[in-house]
FILUMDO-443625 format. One record per residue (C-alpha): residue number from 1; residue in one letter; x, y, z. Coordinates in pm, whole numbers. Each point is the difference from the previous one (the first is absolute). Layout:
BEGIN
[NUM; "A"; [X; Y; Z]],
...
# end
This chain:
BEGIN
[1; "X"; [-1973; 2259; 1611]],
[2; "X"; [363; 19; -151]],
[3; "X"; [148; -320; -186]],
[4; "X"; [338; -20; -130]],
[5; "X"; [188; -183; -271]],
[6; "X"; [359; -46; 5]],
[7; "X"; [98; -45; -324]],
[8; "X"; [-252; 197; -156]],
[9; "X"; [202; 106; -257]],
[10; "X"; [-6; -365; -157]],
[11; "X"; [-220; -137; -291]],
[12; "X"; [-254; -147; 199]],
[13; "X"; [-134; 346; 175]],
[14; "X"; [-248; 101; -263]],
[15; "X"; [-171; -336; 67]],
[16; "X"; [36; 18; 362]],
[17; "X"; [-197; 295; -32]],
[18; "X"; [-233; -126; -210]],
[19; "X"; [-89; -261; 242]],
[20; "X"; [-14; 272; 285]],
[21; "X"; [-273; 165; -201]],
[22; "X"; [-219; -295; 19]],
[23; "X"; [95; -24; 418]],
[24; "X"; [57; 382; 91]],
[25; "X"; [-356; 24; 179]],
[26; "X"; [12; -363; 143]],
[27; "X"; [343; 64; 157]],
[28; "X"; [-51; 389; 69]],
[29; "X"; [338; 119; -202]],
[30; "X"; [-21; 372; -28]],
[31; "X"; [368; 25; -99]],
[32; "X"; [260; -275; -193]],
[33; "X"; [374; 146; 45]],
[34; "X"; [235; -170; -278]],
[35; "X"; [340; -5; 141]],
[36; "X"; [317; -86; -232]],
[37; "X"; [362; 53; 19]],
[38; "X"; [4; 35; -393]],
[39; "X"; [-131; 388; -34]],
[40; "X"; [-54; -56; -377]],
[41; "X"; [-216; -313; 11]],
[42; "X"; [-159; 135; 289]],
[43; "X"; [-120; 338; -208]],
[44; "X"; [-53; -215; -335]],
[45; "X"; [-240; -302; 217]],
[46; "X"; [-138; 253; 240]],
[47; "X"; [-151; 229; -248]],
[48; "X"; [-131; -286; -169]],
[49; "X"; [-168; -82; 297]],
[50; "X"; [-132; 341; 58]],
[51; "X"; [-148; -57; -374]],
[52; "X"; [-191; -299; 113]],
[53; "X"; [-158; 136; 318]],
[54; "X"; [-82; 342; -173]],
[55; "X"; [-181; -264; -238]],
[56; "X"; [-223; -108; 282]],
[57; "X"; [-72; 302; 118]],
[58; "X"; [242; 91; 224]],
[59; "X"; [-96; -239; 311]],
[60; "X"; [333; 32; 173]],
[61; "X"; [333; 197; 43]],
[62; "X"; [315; -144; -177]],
[63; "X"; [325; 162; 170]],
[64; "X"; [346; -100; -105]],
[65; "X"; [321; 25; 193]],
[66; "X"; [377; -155; -19]],
[67; "X"; [19; 26; 395]],
[68; "X"; [-119; -328; 163]],
[69; "X"; [-23; 210; 324]],
[70; "X"; [-259; 228; -119]],
[71; "X"; [-181; -294; -184]],
[72; "X"; [-63; -216; 322]],
[73; "X"; [-100; 255; 225]],
[74; "X"; [-352; 12; 41]],
[75; "X"; [-34; -325; -195]],
[76; "X"; [-263; -216; 157]],
[77; "X"; [85; -272; -282]],
[78; "X"; [336; -51; -171]],
[79; "X"; [49; -240; -344]],
[80; "X"; [344; -80; -99]],
[81; "X"; [118; -111; -341]],
[82; "X"; [335; 99; -60]],
[83; "X"; [270; -124; -207]],
[84; "X"; [354; 67; 144]],
[85; "X"; [267; -58; -304]],
[86; "X"; [-255; 111; -236]],
[87; "X"; [-136; -219; -297]],
[88; "X"; [368; -73; -87]],
[89; "X"; [73; -180; 304]],
[90; "X"; [-278; -220; -72]],
[91; "X"; [140; -50; -370]],
[92; "X"; [351; -78; 194]],
[93; "X"; [-132; -221; 270]],
[94; "X"; [-144; -244; -265]],
[95; "X"; [278; 29; -252]],
[96; "X"; [233; -72; 294]],
[97; "X"; [-187; -331; 121]],
[98; "X"; [-72; -135; -388]],
[99; "X"; [356; 11; -29]],
[100; "X"; [53; -209; 283]],
[101; "X"; [-266; -265; -129]],
[102; "X"; [-246; 111; 248]],
[103; "X"; [-361; 147; -52]],
[104; "X"; [6; 385; -85]],
[105; "X"; [-305; 121; 158]],
[106; "X"; [-69; 294; 183]],
[107; "X"; [-158; -139; 307]],
[108; "X"; [92; -399; 21]],
[109; "X"; [279; -142; 116]],
[110; "X"; [385; 204; -88]],
[111; "X"; [-148; 338; -159]],
[112; "X"; [-241; 49; 327]],
[113; "X"; [280; -61; 207]],
[114; "X"; [191; 261; -173]],
[115; "X"; [-301; 239; 6]],
[116; "X"; [-23; -63; 378]],
[117; "X"; [369; 131; 28]],
[118; "X"; [-122; 348; -150]],
[119; "X"; [-352; 21; 126]],
[120; "X"; [-5; -120; 373]],
[121; "X"; [234; 280; 109]],
[122; "X"; [-174; 281; -172]],
[123; "X"; [-357; -133; 116]],
[124; "X"; [149; -43; 379]],
[125; "X"; [55; 362; -28]],
[126; "X"; [-341; 128; -127]],
[127; "X"; [-146; -235; 262]],
[128; "X"; [190; 172; 253]],
[129; "X"; [-57; 348; -86]],
[130; "X"; [-358; -112; -40]],
[131; "X"; [-25; -108; 336]],
[132; "X"; [174; 349; 160]],
[133; "X"; [-231; 244; -229]],
[134; "X"; [-296; -167; 8]],
[135; "X"; [6; -337; 223]],
[136; "X"; [-390; -69; -9]],
[137; "X"; [57; -62; -373]],
[138; "X"; [-7; -363; -160]],
[139; "X"; [239; -62; -289]],
[140; "X"; [-106; -215; -273]],
[141; "X"; [304; -141; -192]],
[142; "X"; [-38; -116; -384]],
[143; "X"; [411; 31; -39]],
[144; "X"; [114; -316; -94]],
[145; "X"; [115; -257; 138]],
[146; "X"; [-335; 78; 193]],
[147; "X"; [22; -277; 239]],
[148; "X"; [342; 11; 76]],
[149; "X"; [2; 348; 45]],
[150; "X"; [-291; -15; 235]],
[151; "X"; [220; -279; 193]],
[152; "X"; [279; 279; 30]],
[153; "X"; [-281; 259; 101]],
[154; "X"; [-84; -211; 291]],
[155; "X"; [296; -137; 150]],
[156; "X"; [97; 351; 12]],
[157; "X"; [-303; 114; 227]],
[158; "X"; [-203; 137; -284]],
[159; "X"; [-330; -137; 113]],
[160; "X"; [-252; 253; -201]],
[161; "X"; [85; -143; -342]],
[162; "X"; [-152; -229; -220]],
[163; "X"; [189; -180; -316]],
[164; "X"; [-277; 6; -327]],
[165; "X"; [-10; -151; -323]],
[166; "X"; [-303; -51; -260]],
[167; "X"; [91; -318; -54]],
[168; "X"; [-81; -149; 358]],
[169; "X"; [-358; -5; -72]],
[170; "X"; [24; -178; -332]],
[171; "X"; [-201; -328; 93]],
[172; "X"; [-292; 241; 155]],
[173; "X"; [-26; 170; -352]],
[174; "X"; [39; -306; -197]],
[175; "X"; [-300; -182; 198]],
[176; "X"; [-169; 414; -1]],
[177; "X"; [-13; -57; -405]],
[178; "X"; [-54; -383; -38]],
[179; "X"; [-304; 27; 260]],
[180; "X"; [-163; 317; -183]],
[181; "X"; [8; 217; 336]],
[182; "X"; [151; 280; 149]],
[183; "X"; [353; -23; 97]],
[184; "X"; [-75; 126; 335]],
[185; "X"; [-269; -249; 32]],
[186; "X"; [252; -269; -3]],
[187; "X"; [180; -103; 348]],
[188; "X"; [364; -187; -62]],
[189; "X"; [257; -126; 204]],
[190; "X"; [342; 78; -121]],
[191; "X"; [353; -150; 127]],
[192; "X"; [331; 8; -79]],
[193; "X"; [269; 283; -52]],
[194; "X"; [-19; 273; -214]],
[195; "X"; [26; -84; -364]],
[196; "X"; [6; -359; 131]],
[197; "X"; [-356; -61; 95]],
[198; "X"; [-314; -240; -16]],
[199; "X"; [-353; 85; 25]],
[200; "X"; [-139; -351; 138]],
[201; "X"; [-378; 107; 64]],
[202; "X"; [-261; 259; -135]],
[203; "X"; [-316; 26; 105]],
[204; "X"; [-320; 124; -182]],
[205; "X"; [-313; 99; 268]],
[206; "X"; [169; -309; 220]],
[207; "X"; [47; -240; -285]],
[208; "X"; [346; -89; -65]],
[209; "X"; [98; 12; -378]],
[210; "X"; [379; -59; -39]],
[211; "X"; [-27; -356; 14]],
[212; "X"; [-284; -19; -295]],
[213; "X"; [204; 288; -223]],
[214; "X"; [320; -162; 9]],
[215; "X"; [-186; -312; -163]],
[216; "X"; [-138; 228; -274]],
[217; "X"; [215; 31; -324]],
[218; "X"; [-148; 331; -68]],
[219; "X"; [123; 133; 334]],
[220; "X"; [356; -146; -57]],
[221; "X"; [39; 156; -324]],
[222; "X"; [-75; 352; 90]],
[223; "X"; [92; 40; 334]],
[224; "X"; [307; -244; 41]],
[225; "X"; [159; -27; -368]],
[226; "X"; [335; 4; 114]],
[227; "X"; [-4; -340; 172]],
[228; "X"; [-103; -348; -135]],
[229; "X"; [-348; -70; 61]],
[230; "X"; [112; -335; 244]],
[231; "X"; [258; 200; 145]],
[232; "X"; [-286; 234; 142]],
[233; "X"; [-214; -320; 51]],
[234; "X"; [263; -155; 182]],
[235; "X"; [99; 289; 244]],
[236; "X"; [-362; 45; 25]],
[237; "X"; [-4; 380; 58]],
[238; "X"; [7; 340; -219]],
[239; "X"; [362; 65; -27]],
[240; "X"; [129; 344; -21]],
[241; "X"; [147; 101; -319]],
[242; "X"; [362; 41; 119]],
[243; "X"; [19; -367; 106]],
[244; "X"; [64; -65; -429]],
[245; "X"; [333; 108; 106]],
[246; "X"; [56; -325; 261]],
[247; "X"; [-205; -237; -168]],
[248; "X"; [138; 54; -339]],
[249; "X"; [356; 97; 106]],
[250; "X"; [207; -69; -283]],
[251; "X"; [-258; 54; -235]],
[252; "X"; [-14; 329; 108]],
[253; "X"; [395; 100; -4]],
[254; "X"; [37; -203; -352]],
[255; "X"; [-317; 242; -101]],
[256; "X"; [133; 328; 141]],
[257; "X"; [359; -103; -124]],
[258; "X"; [-112; -23; -318]],
[259; "X"; [-137; 338; -37]],
[260; "X"; [200; 314; -155]],
[261; "X"; [-104; 184; 279]],
[262; "X"; [-89; -48; 381]],
[263; "X"; [-339; 156; 129]],
[264; "X"; [225; 246; 173]],
[265; "X"; [176; 105; -330]],
[266; "X"; [-352; 4; -192]],
[267; "X"; [-126; 238; 302]],
[268; "X"; [309; 216; -11]],
[269; "X"; [-78; 55; -370]],
[270; "X"; [-372; 53; 18]],
[271; "X"; [33; 250; 285]],
[272; "X"; [295; 180; -199]],
[273; "X"; [-267; -11; -302]],
[274; "X"; [-272; 166; 223]],
[275; "X"; [198; 286; 151]],
[276; "X"; [129; 85; -328]],
[277; "X"; [-342; 31; -126]],
[278; "X"; [-164; 245; 269]],
[279; "X"; [317; 212; 14]],
[280; "X"; [-97; 49; -320]],
[281; "X"; [-383; 33; 45]],
[282; "X"; [43; 228; 294]],
[283; "X"; [-261; -123; 245]],
[284; "X"; [-124; 337; 99]],
[285; "X"; [-79; 120; -355]],
[286; "X"; [-111; -301; -153]],
[287; "X"; [-133; -214; 278]],
[288; "X"; [-252; -206; -206]],
[289; "X"; [252; -113; -186]],
[290; "X"; [253; -91; 255]],
[291; "X"; [-266; -201; 182]],
[292; "X"; [-43; -193; -380]],
[293; "X"; [392; -116; 5]],
[294; "X"; [-35; -69; 347]],
[295; "X"; [-289; -264; -25]],
[296; "X"; [150; -116; -325]],
[297; "X"; [338; -53; 214]],
[298; "X"; [-211; -232; 253]],
[299; "X"; [-185; -202; -300]],
[300; "X"; [383; -68; -147]],
[301; "X"; [154; -52; 335]],
[302; "X"; [-297; -245; 111]],
[303; "X"; [-4; -187; -355]],
[304; "X"; [362; -187; 69]],
[305; "X"; [-66; -37; 375]],
[306; "X"; [144; -386; 97]],
[307; "X"; [-68; -74; -367]],
[308; "X"; [283; -267; -48]],
[309; "X"; [-254; -199; 274]],
[310; "X"; [-229; -12; -260]],
[311; "X"; [-64; -219; -320]],
[312; "X"; [-100; 229; -135]],
[313; "X"; [157; 312; 141]],
[314; "X"; [31; 319; -205]],
[315; "X"; [387; 37; -59]],
[316; "X"; [178; 343; 52]],
[317; "X"; [27; 67; -372]],
[318; "X"; [-361; -96; -59]],
[319; "X"; [-119; 271; 276]],
[320; "X"; [231; 264; -154]],
[321; "X"; [-149; -92; -325]],
[322; "X"; [-313; 89; 118]],
[323; "X"; [59; 369; 40]],
[324; "X"; [-242; 32; 324]],
[325; "X"; [189; 359; 135]],
[326; "X"; [-281; 184; -69]],
[327; "X"; [-358; -148; 172]],
[328; "X"; [-323; 158; 73]],
[329; "X"; [-30; 112; 361]],
[330; "X"; [-217; -228; 222]],
[331; "X"; [-251; 119; 261]],
[332; "X"; [148; -254; 224]],
[333; "X"; [328; -230; 56]],
[334; "X"; [65; -295; 197]],
[335; "X"; [43; 15; 345]],
[336; "X"; [324; -176; 30]],
[337; "X"; [168; 75; 339]],
[338; "X"; [-209; 342; 65]],
[339; "X"; [-304; -200; 27]],
[340; "X"; [144; -232; 282]],
[341; "X"; [144; 276; 168]],
[342; "X"; [-344; 224; -14]],
[343; "X"; [-174; -311; 124]],
[344; "X"; [181; -36; 300]],
[345; "X"; [3; 376; 88]],
[346; "X"; [-403; 42; -7]],
[347; "X"; [-5; -284; 213]],
[348; "X"; [241; 141; 273]],
[349; "X"; [-167; 344; -67]],
[350; "X"; [-325; -73; 22]],
[351; "X"; [-33; -386; 223]],
[352; "X"; [-122; -127; -295]],
[353; "X"; [88; -374; 1]],
[354; "X"; [231; -134; -258]],
[355; "X"; [161; -387; -87]],
[356; "X"; [285; 31; -291]],
[357; "X"; [342; -132; -30]],
[358; "X"; [303; 217; 128]],
[359; "X"; [356; -33; 145]],
[360; "X"; [-2; -1; 344]],
[361; "X"; [139; -187; 347]],
[362; "X"; [-140; -338; -12]],
[363; "X"; [-81; -5; 381]],
[364; "X"; [-45; -363; -3]],
[365; "X"; [-303; -10; -326]],
[366; "X"; [223; -244; -192]],
[367; "X"; [115; -327; 201]],
[368; "X"; [380; -72; -59]],
[369; "X"; [99; 378; -62]],
[370; "X"; [120; 235; 304]],
[371; "X"; [-239; 270; 187]],
[372; "X"; [241; 278; -174]],
[373; "X"; [54; -168; -347]],
[374; "X"; [-159; 274; -216]],
[375; "X"; [-244; -236; -218]],
[376; "X"; [-246; 86; -302]],
[377; "X"; [-340; -77; 148]],
[378; "X"; [-362; 88; 36]],
[379; "X"; [-38; 242; 277]],
[380; "X"; [-327; 197; 146]],
[381; "X"; [68; 342; 16]],
[382; "X"; [-205; 274; 186]],
[383; "X"; [10; 281; 221]],
[384; "X"; [173; -220; 284]],
[385; "X"; [290; -68; -252]],
[386; "X"; [69; -284; -195]],
[387; "X"; [6; -374; 126]],
[388; "X"; [140; -326; -224]],
[389; "X"; [-273; -267; -32]],
[390; "X"; [90; -338; 103]],
[391; "X"; [34; -254; -279]],
[392; "X"; [171; -271; 201]],
[393; "X"; [227; -273; -150]],
[394; "X"; [53; 31; -338]],
[395; "X"; [140; -270; -281]],
[396; "X"; [343; -98; 88]],
[397; "X"; [147; 102; -352]],
[398; "X"; [-119; 356; 49]],
[399; "X"; [110; 27; 332]],
[400; "X"; [345; -130; -91]],
[401; "X"; [24; 245; -311]],
[402; "X"; [-113; 291; 281]],
[403; "X"; [266; -125; 216]],
[404; "X"; [291; -2; -226]],
[405; "X"; [-81; 330; -142]],
[406; "X"; [-48; 188; 356]],
[407; "X"; [307; -137; 90]],
[408; "X"; [167; 160; -286]],
[409; "X"; [-220; 347; 100]],
[410; "X"; [96; -20; 358]],
[411; "X"; [389; -44; -107]],
[412; "X"; [-45; 296; -248]],
[413; "X"; [-108; 235; 235]],
[414; "X"; [286; -80; 248]],
[415; "X"; [205; 29; -230]],
[416; "X"; [-103; 373; -138]],
[417; "X"; [8; 74; 393]],
[418; "X"; [324; -98; 55]],
[419; "X"; [171; 55; -377]],
[420; "X"; [120; -353; 23]],
[421; "X"; [94; -147; -310]],
[422; "X"; [0; -327; 189]],
[423; "X"; [-333; -1; 69]],
[424; "X"; [-116; 104; -349]],
[425; "X"; [188; -298; -154]],
[426; "X"; [-158; -240; 295]],
[427; "X"; [-353; 170; -101]],
[428; "X"; [49; -58; -351]],
[429; "X"; [86; -367; 72]],
[430; "X"; [-303; -42; 177]],
[431; "X"; [-217; 93; -304]],
[432; "X"; [-142; -296; -192]],
[433; "X"; [62; 183; -344]],
[434; "X"; [388; 78; 111]],
[435; "X"; [119; -285; 245]],
[436; "X"; [372; 6; -161]],
[437; "X"; [207; 170; 220]],
[438; "X"; [272; 57; -251]],
[439; "X"; [-279; 144; -205]],
[440; "X"; [-130; 185; 300]],
[441; "X"; [352; 172; 44]],
[442; "X"; [22; 129; -339]],
[443; "X"; [-384; 145; 18]],
[444; "X"; [87; 223; 341]],
[445; "X"; [324; 103; -146]],
[446; "X"; [-164; 145; -315]],
[447; "X"; [-297; 125; 161]],
[448; "X"; [236; 206; 256]],
[449; "X"; [225; 104; -275]],
[450; "X"; [-274; 93; -229]],
[451; "X"; [-174; 207; 253]],
[452; "X"; [260; 116; 200]],
[453; "X"; [-165; 345; -7]],
[454; "X"; [-297; -83; 195]],
[455; "X"; [104; -281; 219]],
[456; "X"; [348; 115; 85]],
[457; "X"; [306; -203; 167]],
[458; "X"; [-105; -323; 127]],
[459; "X"; [279; -244; 202]],
# end
């Protein structure tokens, strides 16, 4: 079976390959095709991926191409993880948002809006090409903002597509750790939108665990450290980490604004440093050194993830002093989004029922949301397809927030489809982290000007 990774020249491709090494027999993969528009990065990271596979005895083939048609032809499944505008686009988005006094973050709020302006047209092109050359293939999209992208794809009639996010099943992982049982032994009830979801219940051997877990100080300290214990208990559910940006909105803006650089600007520097190292090392001649540099980069990048939200988080300056750009090569790496995608592929290919949180049309699962609203919901996946699991009524506070964000998402999709500035302003006005017409107007004008080479002319 051929599996294709669109965006295969990205920095996460070696981690994807390491996950696939654990899954390839279960899913039946014989070829992983890495496709990217950046030929040089594809050459470097493609060679690193081949080295990872060589070390495991070459259980499947790695191919590379800059031709999307060739990459998708014959593929049974395609994973998309692209960044239109590259890392600098993210940094620009975040700085524009902060300059206007609102959240500067990649996927939530104005940053996610601007990323959607660039991502959605490109992903629609990939999805339509896949439908042409491999009509039976499934497309699993990890490109952010994943839920908004999934909404656009489904509205465009792309049915064999799923929005995936490794944060959707955080509550399941938390209960797995707390109860001391394997992840797959926990059955969770997830509902919400991407980066705006809750885990209301979680069962182990038929016993509901979440209600007891959130009364445990240790559980909250280890799995919900971003939130005050009294807040989590008041909500009564495990909260997705991105809810921090809503529940602590002004603190988030203040903390990020106080940083010397945004997360996007930090990533631009880290990625540039990594590429300089890899160019100097020459991956083909020194694959061991290249992999050590890569895993050092991974440690350094992870050291400051959402650090501003934690009381004792590692600052950028502290992380830089730790000199993490050299590390041992691990035998295994975290599953991340690769684990979500590969579990879905196994369920579909081998009719092995799987329950997991993904982004799909609601189809009546959440009361108060439209059937064609793409939501983040626990689904049953097997050889017959994907079926959202009904959760019925949800707390009013959650539903109100979901409906506000869904209105913003729907308007954003329309604005992109019609290339309408007025609809774009209306979309951002609907977002609870923006609201203001004057601010929304400035943001739209600045985003469109900054990314005119990618988004073209709007009216």
